[in-house]
N, C-alpha and C positions, 0 to 999 in steps of 0.2 A: 467384619465391616462390609457393607454393600456399596458397590461403586457402579454407577450407570454412566455410560458414554452415549450421548445423544446423537452425535453427527460425525462418526469416525470417517465417513467418506470424504470429509473436507481435509483430512490429514494425510491420506495416503494415495498412491497411484499404483494400481496393479499389485497391491499387497506388499509394497516395498517397506512398510513399517508395520509393526505388530503391537496391538494394544496389550499384549501379555506382559509388558513391562510393568503394568499397574497391578499385576498379580501379587506382588509383595505386600500390598496394602489391604487386600481382601478379595471378595468374590466380585467378578466383573460381569456386567451385562452390557453388550455392545450392540448399538443400533447404527446402521450406516447413515441414515437420515431420519429425522423425526418431524412430523407435521405438528403445527401448533396445538391442535386438539388432542394430540397423543402425549404431550410432554408430561403432564401431571401423572398420568397413569403409568408411564414408563419409569419415572423417578420412583413412584410408589413409596416404599419404606426405606429407600437408600439414604445413607448418611452423606455420601459424596456424589456429586454430579459433575461431569466434565463435558464441556461443549465449546463450540466455536461461534456459531451464529444463532443457535437455538435461543428463543426468547424465554426468559424466566421472569414472570411477573409476580406481583403481590399475591394474586389469586393462586398461582401455582405453589408458591411457598406455603400459603395457608393450607393447601391440600396435601402437603408433604411434611408432616410435623417432625419427622426424624432427620430432615435435611440439616446438615451442619456446615457443609463446605461446598462452594461452587468454584471449580477451577476452569480457567479459560485457555483454550488453544489460540490465543490472540492477544494483541496489545489493547485493542478497543474493548470497552465493556458497556456500551450503550444498549446492549440487548438484555442487560440485567438491571433490575430495580435495586440498585446498591444501597440506597437509603433505607428501604424497607428491609433488606437483608440485614443491615446493621441493627435495626430495631428487633429483629428476630434472633439476633445472635449468630447469624450465618456469615461465615468468613468468605469473602470473594477475593480471589487472587488471579492476576493476569500474568502474561509472559512478555514483559517489556524487553526491547532491544535485541530480540533473537534474530531479526531480519535485516539488521543494519547493513551488513556487507552485501547481501543479495540485492536489496532494493537500490542501493547506491550503484552497484554494478549495472543494474538494468537501466538506470538513468543514463549512464554513459554508453550503454549499448544503443540507446535511442539517439544520443547526440552523435555518436560515431556513424550510425546509420545515415543520419541526415547529412553529415559532412563528407563522408567517403563514398556514398552512393554505391556500395558494394552490390546490393540486390539489383539495382538498375543496370550496372555494368555486367553482372553475371547473365542477366536476361539478354542484354545486347549481344554478348559473346555467343550464347546458345542460339540466338536468332541469326547467326552468321555475319553480323555486322563487322566484326574485327577481320574476318577472312576477306572481306571486300574492301578493306581500308587501304588506301594508297600509301599510308604512312605506318611505321612500326608501332606507333603509339596512338591509340584511338581514344579521344577524350572529349566528345561533344557535350557530355553532361558535366556541368560545373561542380567542382569539389572545393573544399576549404580546409585550412588548418585551424585547429583549436587555439593554438598559441595566440595570445593577444585578444581573443574574444572575451566578452563579459558574460559570466555565469551569475545570474541572480537567484538567490535561494530564499524562499519565504518559509520560515519555520526553521529553527536551528537546534532541533533535538539531535539524537545520535545519528539519524540518517542524514539530516542536513549537514552536520559536521563532517561526516564521511564523504559526502558529495563535494563539499568544499575542499577537502584534502586532495581528492582525485583531480578536481578542476585545477587546483593550484599546481599539481604535478604536471599537468598538461600546459602550464604557462598561461592559464586563463586569469583574467581579473575577476576576483570573487567579491560579490556584493551580498550582504546578509541583511534581511529584514526579519525581526523577531519581536515578540511582545516584551520579553525581558532581555535587556542588553547584556550579553555575556561578558564576564570579566576577562581581561587580557586576550580579547579576541584578535587573532592575527590577520583578520580580514576586515574590509571596510564595512561598517555597520551604517545603514541608511534607513530612511522612511520608505514606506511602501511605494509611493509615487516614483521615487528615484530608482528603486529596484525594478519597477515595471518599465519605466522609460528608457533605461540604459541597457536592458538585457538583450543579449543576442540569443541566449537560452535562459528561460525562466522555469525553474523547477519548484514544485509545491511540496512542502513537507510539514504542513501545519495541521493541527487537529480540526475536526469539524465542530464549530461552535456557532453561536448566534452571529458572531462577528464575521466568521469566514463562510457561512452558508451563502452560496452563489456570489462569493467574493469576485470570482472571475466572470464579469458580466460585460455588456456592450461598452460601458464607459471604461472599464479596466482595459479591455482589449484595444480600444482606440488609442490608448496611451502607449502601447507597445510599438516598436519599430515594425515596419512592413516586412522586414527581413527576419524577424524574430520567430523563435519556436517556443511553444508552451509544452511543458511536461507535467503530468499529474500522476503521481503514485501514492497520493495521500488518501483522500476520500472523494468519491464521485460528486457529492453534493456541493463541494467547494466551487464547482464549475456550473454555470448556467449553460446547459448543453445547446439550447436553441441559439443563444447569443454566440457561442463558440462556432457553431455550424455556420451562422451568417458571416462571421469574421473570416473563416477559412474560405468560404465560397466567394467572398467579395475581394479576397486578397489583402484584408486588413492586417493579417499576420501570415507568415510563410508556411507554418505547419504546426501540428500538434501530435504529441505522443501520449496516449492515455492507457493506464493499466486498471483504472477504476471508473465506474459509471454510477450515476445516481441510482439506477435500478440494476441489480445483479441477481441472476444472470441477465444479460442484455435483452431488452425488449426488442422485438422485431421492428418496431416503429421508432427506435432511437434515431433522432435526426442526424447524429454524427456518423452513422453507419456508412453513408455514401458521401460524406463531406470531402472536399478536396484536400489533399495533402494531410490526411488524418490517419494515423496508425493506431489501432486499438489492439491491445493484448488482453486476454481474459483473466485479469487479476492473478497474474503469474509471478510478479516480481519477488514475492516472498517464498516461492514454492520450490526452490532448489533442494535437492535431497539433503545436503549437509545442513541447510537451514531448518528443515523440518525435523531432522534428528536433534538439532540444538533445542528446538521448541519442545520436543517430547521430553528431553532431559530437564528442561526448566520446569515443565508442568509436574514431572515426577518429584523434583527437588522441592517444589512448592508444597506438595502434599507432605513430604517427609518433614519439612520444617514446621508445618502446621501441627502435625502429630506430635512433634517435639515441644510444642508450646511457644515456638518462635517464628510465627508466620512471616514470610517474605513476599514481596510484590503484592501486598494487600491493598485493595483499592477502596475499601469502605471501613 
């Protein structure tokens, strides 16, 4: 059986993972990245293709008649024409819930960064400010406790639930807004407006849909407290970047922490690049070594189960 990996570079850092784990299933061809015009040629007569962000269209599937299985190194599958794959009898499997702990952890790294100001105080110390202080404790930069603050979570999948658990452990009031009201939810479930208006920290964990595209816009941001912080580790297009830039620069909200942008890699003219009180990380929340090992194991198990006739994580 022939297996093609189209974008292995999205999975490893300095060779810390090996694609050889897929050798048990057949002969592997590995490409670090693949341009759109090379996808069909590289798949060729392979039965299995594995990818993260490479786009596989109807035309590509028609050009690769032996293709039977598409495995994703990701939860999202908007880069695959899953309906046409189903018509062609091609199974598509994703890797859900592999990044729950890592992404929730990064959400709280952002929150703690904002409240404890460790980066700012480290800079102050290294600039000699503590040395010249008349008092043993030097604290000109305000800090805050999380206990009693309101954490609003929009989207209550596995990452949203984990973020809620961590917030609750810190003594935060947790508000949940989600399309489907969860049964026996231990947290307060509310409509979107209530989640937005009451948040001290508002974290997005919703999928990108027609309803959520540019959900965070000027009207949304005006409803937030001026002291509130927005966090996005979901999908970049959930946020209207121009409106968020304006809100940050005008002081409509106090800050934003973003791990995703509408265009990735980031465009040099992204308006948020120099916005006030905006921290941007380059889509790293999912990328902890342990998380990627878990992802690799899920993708392997998906293939194994498909070959056994009992596909798991099938999205089409």
